[in-house]
N, CA, C and O atoms as a GROMACS GRO file, in nm:
protein
  372
    1MET      N    1   0.056  -0.070  -0.001
    1MET     CA    2   0.010   0.015  -0.012
    1MET      C    3   0.115   0.130   0.022
    1MET      O    4   0.216   0.137   0.092
    2PHE      N    5   0.015   0.256  -0.094
    2PHE     CA    6   0.167   0.325  -0.087
    2PHE      C    7   0.089   0.476  -0.025
    2PHE      O    8  -0.012   0.534  -0.065
    3THR      N    9   0.155   0.499   0.055
    3THR     CA   10   0.065   0.654   0.124
    3THR      C   11   0.156   0.789   0.086
    3THR      O   12   0.274   0.822   0.102
    4LYS      N   13   0.096   0.820   0.057
    4LYS     CA   14   0.125   0.947   0.005
    4LYS      C   15   0.293   1.024   0.124
    4LYS      O   16   0.323   0.928   0.196
    5SER      N   17   0.372   1.122   0.150
    5SER     CA   18   0.450   1.196   0.220
    5SER      C   19   0.418   1.329   0.305
    5SER      O   20   0.368   1.413   0.230
    6PRO      N   21   0.424   1.352   0.373
    6PRO     CA   22   0.358   1.476   0.399
    6PRO      C   23   0.401   1.658   0.283
    6PRO      O   24   0.358   1.768   0.251
    7ARG      N   25   0.464   1.606   0.275
    7ARG     CA   26   0.535   1.650   0.175
    7ARG      C   27   0.450   1.704   0.044
    7ARG      O   28   0.414   1.816   0.008
    8GLU      N   29   0.428   1.517  -0.031
    8GLU     CA   30   0.332   1.551  -0.137
    8GLU      C   31   0.188   1.549  -0.017
    8GLU      O   32   0.147   1.436   0.009
    9THR      N   33   0.169   1.580   0.001
    9THR     CA   34   0.022   1.594   0.074
    9THR      C   35   0.049   1.747   0.031
    9THR      O   36   0.027   1.761  -0.089
   10SER      N   37   0.100   1.892   0.109
   10SER     CA   38   0.053   1.986   0.138
   10SER      C   39   0.067   2.004   0.003
   10SER      O   40  -0.033   2.048  -0.053
   11HIS      N   41   0.199   1.975  -0.090
   11HIS     CA   42   0.104   2.062  -0.236
   11HIS      C   43   0.032   1.962  -0.264
   11HIS      O   44   0.101   1.869  -0.221
   12GLY      N   45  -0.024   1.935  -0.290
   12GLY     CA   46  -0.131   1.890  -0.293
   12GLY      C   47  -0.260   1.975  -0.279
   12GLY      O   48  -0.346   1.991  -0.366
   13ILE      N   49  -0.259   2.019  -0.176
   13ILE     CA   50  -0.369   2.119  -0.108
   13ILE      C   51  -0.353   2.190  -0.143
   13ILE      O   52  -0.431   2.254  -0.213
   14LEU      N   53  -0.188   2.233  -0.102
   14LEU     CA   54  -0.191   2.406  -0.216
   14LEU      C   55  -0.180   2.416  -0.363
   14LEU      O   56  -0.086   2.488  -0.397
   15ASP      N   57  -0.229   2.378  -0.433
   15ASP     CA   58  -0.238   2.358  -0.553
   15ASP      C   59  -0.377   2.319  -0.609
   15ASP      O   60  -0.425   2.344  -0.719
   16SER      N   61  -0.441   2.235  -0.478
   16SER     CA   62  -0.609   2.336  -0.489
   16SER      C   63  -0.658   2.407  -0.446
   16SER      O   64  -0.772   2.424  -0.491
   17ALA      N   65  -0.625   2.475  -0.361
   17ALA     CA   66  -0.585   2.574  -0.319
   17ALA      C   67  -0.570   2.738  -0.394
   17ALA      O   68  -0.614   2.853  -0.384
   18SER      N   69  -0.478   2.657  -0.470
   18SER     CA   70  -0.488   2.769  -0.572
   18SER      C   71  -0.576   2.766  -0.686
   18SER      O   72  -0.605   2.861  -0.758
   19ALA      N   73  -0.629   2.608  -0.700
   19ALA     CA   74  -0.674   2.628  -0.869
   19ALA      C   75  -0.804   2.705  -0.798
   19ALA      O   76  -0.869   2.793  -0.854
   20SER      N   77  -0.825   2.658  -0.674
   20SER     CA   78  -1.001   2.701  -0.649
   20SER      C   79  -0.894   2.896  -0.621
   20SER      O   80  -0.816   2.962  -0.690
   21ALA      N   81  -0.915   2.901  -0.576
   21ALA     CA   82  -0.887   3.060  -0.528
   21ALA      C   83  -0.866   3.184  -0.712
   21ALA      O   84  -0.892   3.304  -0.723
   22ASP      N   85  -0.803   3.066  -0.842
   22ASP     CA   86  -0.724   3.120  -0.943
   22ASP      C   87  -0.890   3.129  -1.032
   22ASP      O   88  -0.935   3.224  -1.095
   23ALA      N   89  -0.978   2.937  -0.996
   23ALA     CA   90  -1.178   3.040  -1.012
   23ALA      C   91  -1.204   3.091  -1.011
   23ALA      O   92  -1.251   3.172  -1.090
   24ALA      N   93  -1.187   3.079  -0.905
   24ALA     CA   94  -1.279   3.269  -0.815
   24ALA      C   95  -1.256   3.370  -0.833
   24ALA      O   96  -1.349   3.451  -0.824
   25LEU      N   97  -1.112   3.420  -0.868
   25LEU     CA   98  -1.088   3.537  -0.901
   25LEU      C   99  -1.091   3.590  -1.048
   25LEU      O  100  -1.049   3.702  -1.076
   26LYS      N  101  -1.158   3.480  -1.168
   26LYS     CA  102  -1.193   3.444  -1.281
   26LYS      C  103  -1.301   3.456  -1.309
   26LYS      O  104  -1.338   3.482  -1.423
   27SER      N  105  -1.392   3.439  -1.190
   27SER     CA  106  -1.581   3.410  -1.160
   27SER      C  107  -1.566   3.587  -1.163
   27SER      O  108  -1.638   3.656  -1.235
   28THR      N  109  -1.436   3.656  -1.050
   28THR     CA  110  -1.540   3.724  -1.024
   28THR      C  111  -1.498   3.901  -1.094
   28THR      O  112  -1.552   4.011  -1.094
   29GLN      N  113  -1.363   3.836  -1.152
   29GLN     CA  114  -1.352   3.889  -1.272
   29GLN      C  115  -1.464   3.925  -1.411
   29GLN      O  116  -1.469   4.032  -1.473
   30HIS      N  117  -1.547   3.799  -1.436
   30HIS     CA  118  -1.636   3.818  -1.531
   30HIS      C  119  -1.747   3.830  -1.485
   30HIS      O  120  -1.853   3.816  -1.545
   31ALA      N  121  -1.731   3.857  -1.371
   31ALA     CA  122  -1.889   3.940  -1.286
   31ALA      C  123  -1.836   4.077  -1.338
   31ALA      O  124  -1.914   4.149  -1.402
   32ALA      N  125  -1.700   4.121  -1.312
   32ALA     CA  126  -1.713   4.315  -1.308
   32ALA      C  127  -1.716   4.318  -1.382
   32ALA      O  128  -1.755   4.432  -1.410
   33THR      N  129  -1.689   4.222  -1.531
   33THR     CA  130  -1.684   4.302  -1.671
   33THR      C  131  -1.793   4.295  -1.731
   33THR      O  132  -1.823   4.373  -1.821
   34LEU      N  133  -1.898   4.163  -1.674
   34LEU     CA  134  -2.098   4.246  -1.691
   34LEU      C  135  -2.099   4.328  -1.623
   34LEU      O  136  -2.166   4.424  -1.662
   35ALA      N  137  -2.022   4.344  -1.474
   35ALA     CA  138  -2.091   4.479  -1.384
   35ALA      C  139  -2.139   4.598  -1.502
   35ALA      O  140  -2.252   4.632  -1.536
   36LEU      N  141  -2.015   4.641  -1.546
   36LEU     CA  142  -1.920   4.738  -1.533
   36LEU      C  143  -1.986   4.743  -1.732
   36LEU      O  144  -2.052   4.844  -1.758
   37ASP      N  145  -1.967   4.652  -1.837
   37ASP     CA  146  -2.062   4.653  -1.920
   37ASP      C  147  -2.169   4.718  -1.920
   37ASP      O  148  -2.175   4.821  -1.987
   38ALA      N  149  -2.318   4.658  -1.820
   38ALA     CA  150  -2.446   4.744  -1.824
   38ALA      C  151  -2.434   4.870  -1.767
   38ALA      O  152  -2.508   4.950  -1.824
   39VAL      N  153  -2.371   4.920  -1.678
   39VAL     CA  154  -2.306   5.052  -1.649
   39VAL      C  155  -2.292   5.162  -1.807
   39VAL      O  156  -2.338   5.264  -1.857
   40ARG      N  157  -2.197   5.057  -1.829
   40ARG     CA  158  -2.191   5.159  -1.984
   40ARG      C  159  -2.305   5.187  -2.072
   40ARG      O  160  -2.318   5.294  -2.132
   41ASP      N  161  -2.394   5.081  -2.080
   41ASP     CA  162  -2.472   5.048  -2.173
   41ASP      C  163  -2.606   5.155  -2.045
   41ASP      O  164  -2.690   5.219  -2.108
   42THR      N  165  -2.612   5.162  -1.950
   42THR     CA  166  -2.760   5.211  -1.880
   42THR      C  167  -2.670   5.385  -1.892
   42THR      O  168  -2.720   5.484  -1.947
   43SER      N  169  -2.572   5.381  -1.844
   43SER     CA  170  -2.501   5.553  -1.873
   43SER      C  171  -2.523   5.616  -2.043
   43SER      O  172  -2.524   5.733  -2.082
   44ASP      N  173  -2.542   5.475  -2.127
   44ASP     CA  174  -2.509   5.569  -2.261
   44ASP      C  175  -2.644   5.620  -2.291
   44ASP      O  176  -2.678   5.713  -2.365
   45ARG      N  177  -2.719   5.532  -2.212
   45ARG     CA  178  -2.938   5.561  -2.246
   45ARG      C  179  -2.962   5.660  -2.205
   45ARG      O  180  -3.013   5.742  -2.282
   46VAL      N  181  -2.936   5.701  -2.059
   46VAL     CA  182  -2.914   5.806  -1.970
   46VAL      C  183  -2.911   5.900  -2.093
   46VAL      O  184  -3.007   5.955  -2.148
   47ARG      N  185  -2.732   5.910  -2.134
   47ARG     CA  186  -2.714   6.014  -2.175
   47ARG      C  187  -2.732   6.086  -2.262
   47ARG      O  188  -2.710   6.207  -2.265
   48ASP      N  189  -2.787   6.001  -2.366
   48ASP     CA  190  -2.906   6.026  -2.512
   48ASP      C  191  -3.061   6.061  -2.449
   48ASP      O  192  -3.114   6.144  -2.522
   49LYS      N  193  -3.137   6.029  -2.351
   49LYS     CA  194  -3.235   6.061  -2.305
   49LYS      C  195  -3.292   6.218  -2.254
   49LYS      O  196  -3.398   6.281  -2.246
   50ALA      N  197  -3.062   6.243  -2.209
   50ALA     CA  198  -3.067   6.377  -2.192
   50ALA      C  199  -3.065   6.500  -2.263
   50ALA      O  200  -3.099   6.618  -2.251
   51LEU      N  201  -2.977   6.373  -2.393
   51LEU     CA  202  -2.985   6.473  -2.562
   51LEU      C  203  -3.128   6.535  -2.604
   51LEU      O  204  -3.166   6.651  -2.621
   52GLU      N  205  -3.185   6.424  -2.611
   52GLU     CA  206  -3.263   6.425  -2.665
   52GLU      C  207  -3.399   6.492  -2.636
   52GLU      O  208  -3.484   6.503  -2.724
   53ALA      N  209  -3.419   6.550  -2.470
   53ALA     CA  210  -3.429   6.665  -2.386
   53ALA      C  211  -3.409   6.704  -2.400
   53ALA      O  212  -3.466   6.753  -2.498
   54SER      N  213  -3.360   6.736  -2.380
   54SER     CA  214  -3.249   6.935  -2.395
   54SER      C  215  -3.313   6.968  -2.557
   54SER      O  216  -3.357   7.074  -2.602
   55ASP      N  217  -3.297   6.822  -2.630
   55ASP     CA  218  -3.316   6.924  -2.798
   55ASP      C  219  -3.462   6.976  -2.797
   55ASP      O  220  -3.488   7.081  -2.858
   56LYS      N  221  -3.558   6.909  -2.733
   56LYS     CA  222  -3.713   6.921  -2.739
   56LYS      C  223  -3.711   7.046  -2.674
   56LYS      O  224  -3.718   7.152  -2.736
   57THR      N  225  -3.698   7.034  -2.509
   57THR     CA  226  -3.658   7.191  -2.480
   57THR      C  227  -3.560   7.357  -2.583
   57THR      O  228  -3.584   7.475  -2.556
   58ILE      N  229  -3.494   7.325  -2.655
   58ILE     CA  230  -3.480   7.398  -2.738
   58ILE      C  231  -3.591   7.420  -2.823
   58ILE      O  232  -3.648   7.526  -2.848
   59ALA      N  233  -3.621   7.268  -2.880
   59ALA     CA  234  -3.767   7.363  -2.987
   59ALA      C  235  -3.870   7.395  -2.936
   59ALA      O  236  -3.964   7.446  -2.997
   60TYR      N  237  -3.867   7.361  -2.779
   60TYR     CA  238  -3.989   7.479  -2.733
   60TYR      C  239  -3.936   7.554  -2.657
   60TYR      O  240  -3.897   7.486  -2.562
   61ILE      N  241  -3.908   7.664  -2.642
   61ILE     CA  242  -3.834   7.750  -2.694
   61ILE      C  243  -3.828   7.823  -2.784
   61ILE      O  244  -3.885   7.931  -2.770
   62ARG      N  245  -3.749   7.790  -2.927
   62ARG     CA  246  -3.777   7.827  -3.039
   62ARG      C  247  -3.922   7.892  -3.093
   62ARG      O  248  -3.938   7.992  -3.164
   63ASN      N  249  -4.026   7.795  -3.031
   63ASN     CA  250  -4.118   7.745  -3.102
   63ASN      C  251  -4.210   7.827  -2.984
   63ASN      O  252  -4.284   7.913  -3.033
   64GLU      N  253  -4.217   7.817  -2.855
   64GLU     CA  254  -4.265   7.933  -2.741
   64GLU      C  255  -4.190   7.994  -2.611
   64GLU      O  256  -4.170   7.964  -2.493
   65PRO      N  257  -4.151   8.137  -2.736
   65PRO     CA  258  -4.047   8.225  -2.638
   65PRO      C  259  -4.140   8.257  -2.513
   65PRO      O  260  -4.111   8.219  -2.399
   66VAL      N  261  -4.214   8.303  -2.532
   66VAL     CA  262  -4.338   8.436  -2.401
   66VAL      C  263  -4.372   8.320  -2.329
   66VAL      O  264  -4.343   8.325  -2.209
   67ARG      N  265  -4.444   8.180  -2.384
   67ARG     CA  266  -4.458   8.162  -2.287
   67ARG      C  267  -4.364   8.082  -2.206
   67ARG      O  268  -4.375   8.066  -2.084
   68SER      N  269  -4.294   8.044  -2.262
   68SER     CA  270  -4.102   7.994  -2.170
   68SER      C  271  -4.058   8.098  -2.026
   68SER      O  272  -4.013   8.088  -1.912
   69VAL      N  273  -4.110   8.204  -2.131
   69VAL     CA  274  -4.037   8.297  -2.048
   69VAL      C  275  -4.124   8.316  -1.913
   69VAL      O  276  -4.059   8.381  -1.830
   70LEU      N  277  -4.259   8.276  -1.865
   70LEU     CA  278  -4.362   8.338  -1.894
   70LEU      C  279  -4.357   8.182  -1.711
   70LEU      O  280  -4.366   8.206  -1.591
   71ILE      N  281  -4.334   8.013  -1.800
   71ILE     CA  282  -4.337   7.874  -1.755
   71ILE      C  283  -4.150   7.931  -1.635
   71ILE      O  284  -4.155   7.887  -1.520
   72ALA      N  285  -4.089   7.971  -1.652
   72ALA     CA  286  -4.024   7.984  -1.566
   72ALA      C  287  -4.024   8.121  -1.474
   72ALA      O  288  -3.961   8.123  -1.368
   73ALA      N  289  -4.085   8.215  -1.513
   73ALA     CA  290  -4.144   8.276  -1.471
   73ALA      C  291  -4.149   8.268  -1.291
   73ALA      O  292  -4.084   8.312  -1.196
   74ALA      N  293  -4.255   8.193  -1.312
   74ALA     CA  294  -4.384   8.122  -1.260
   74ALA      C  295  -4.218   8.029  -1.154
   74ALA      O  296  -4.165   8.030  -1.042
   75THR      N  297  -4.209   7.988  -1.240
   75THR     CA  298  -4.147   7.834  -1.190
   75THR      C  299  -4.011   7.889  -1.045
   75THR      O  300  -4.014   7.838  -0.933
   76GLY      N  301  -3.928   7.975  -1.078
   76GLY     CA  302  -3.865   8.080  -1.003
   76GLY      C  303  -3.970   8.115  -0.832
   76GLY      O  304  -3.936   8.084  -0.718
   77ALA      N  305  -4.061   8.166  -0.865
   77ALA     CA  306  -4.142   8.226  -0.794
   77ALA      C  307  -4.202   8.139  -0.681
   77ALA      O  308  -4.237   8.161  -0.565
   78ALA      N  309  -4.199   8.006  -0.780
   78ALA     CA  310  -4.323   7.878  -0.657
   78ALA      C  311  -4.149   7.859  -0.571
   78ALA      O  312  -4.141   7.870  -0.449
   79LEU      N  313  -4.004   7.825  -0.675
   79LEU     CA  314  -3.880   7.798  -0.580
   79LEU      C  315  -3.878   7.882  -0.484
   79LEU      O  316  -3.875   7.821  -0.377
   80ILE      N  317  -3.878   8.006  -0.470
   80ILE     CA  318  -3.828   8.132  -0.420
   80ILE      C  319  -3.936   8.123  -0.223
   80ILE      O  320  -3.885   8.118  -0.111
   81ALA      N  321  -4.105   8.122  -0.265
   81ALA     CA  322  -4.184   8.109  -0.210
   81ALA      C  323  -4.166   7.993  -0.123
   81ALA      O  324  -4.146   8.002  -0.002
   82LEU      N  325  -4.176   7.852  -0.212
   82LEU     CA  326  -4.171   7.725  -0.119
   82LEU      C  327  -4.026   7.708  -0.008
   82LEU      O  328  -4.016   7.616   0.074
   83MET      N  329  -3.911   7.825  -0.028
   83MET     CA  330  -3.758   7.882   0.054
   83MET      C  331  -3.850   7.929   0.131
   83MET      O  332  -3.879   7.875   0.238
   84ARG      N  333  -3.896   8.017   0.093
   84ARG     CA  334  -3.920   8.072   0.258
   84ARG      C  335  -4.020   8.057   0.304
   84ARG      O  336  -4.056   8.173   0.325
   85PHE      N  337  -4.110   7.982   0.342
   85PHE     CA  338  -4.110   7.890   0.324
   85PHE      C  339  -4.122   7.721   0.386
   85PHE      O  340  -4.195   7.624   0.409
   86THR      N  341  -4.009   7.770   0.390
   86THR     CA  342  -3.917   7.611   0.449
   86THR      C  343  -3.821   7.624   0.612
   86THR      O  344  -3.782   7.570   0.716
   87THR      N  345  -3.826   7.741   0.529
   87THR     CA  346  -3.649   7.837   0.589
   87THR      C  347  -3.724   7.966   0.699
   87THR      O  348  -3.662   8.036   0.780
   88ARG      N  349  -3.875   7.969   0.670
   88ARG     CA  350  -3.905   8.105   0.838
   88ARG      C  351  -3.902   8.053   0.974
   88ARG      O  352  -3.995   7.988   1.023
   89PRO      N  353  -3.845   8.070   1.007
   89PRO     CA  354  -3.907   8.069   1.188
   89PRO      C  355  -4.001   8.010   1.225
   89PRO      O  356  -4.089   8.043   1.146
   90ASN      N  357  -4.023   7.972   1.264
   90ASN     CA  358  -4.145   7.864   1.417
   90ASN      C  359  -4.186   7.997   1.491
   90ASN      O  360  -4.144   8.003   1.606
   91ARG      N  361  -4.272   8.124   1.442
   91ARG     CA  362  -4.312   8.209   1.508
   91ARG      C  363  -4.442   8.125   1.664
   91ARG      O  364  -4.540   8.185   1.708
   92LEU      N  365  -4.414   8.042   1.693
   92LEU     CA  366  -4.556   7.933   1.750
   92LEU      C  367  -4.485   7.939   1.895
   92LEU      O  368  -4.547   7.963   1.999
   93ARG      N  369  -4.376   7.920   1.889
   93ARG     CA  370  -4.297   7.871   2.042
   93ARG      C  371  -4.296   7.968   2.102
   93ARG      O  372  -4.248   7.971   2.215
   0.00000   0.00000   0.00000
């Protein structure tokens, strides 16, 4: 009956651990690559939608300049009123 020496056993364990670590590393690299590709695709879609919205906004302003100014003024007034309301000290204390 043949038994392995402690040295052969330790080499076998190290080889097995090394192979497992290598497989885990490759799997992690693959997952990271897939995640990065997904982020890039999403980023491209968001950028395209933002450019499309910007183009539509510019076209609307060119076609409806007076209405655009009135909308902007009303929005600014609403934001200022909201800021004053939320930052006003509480006088009921």
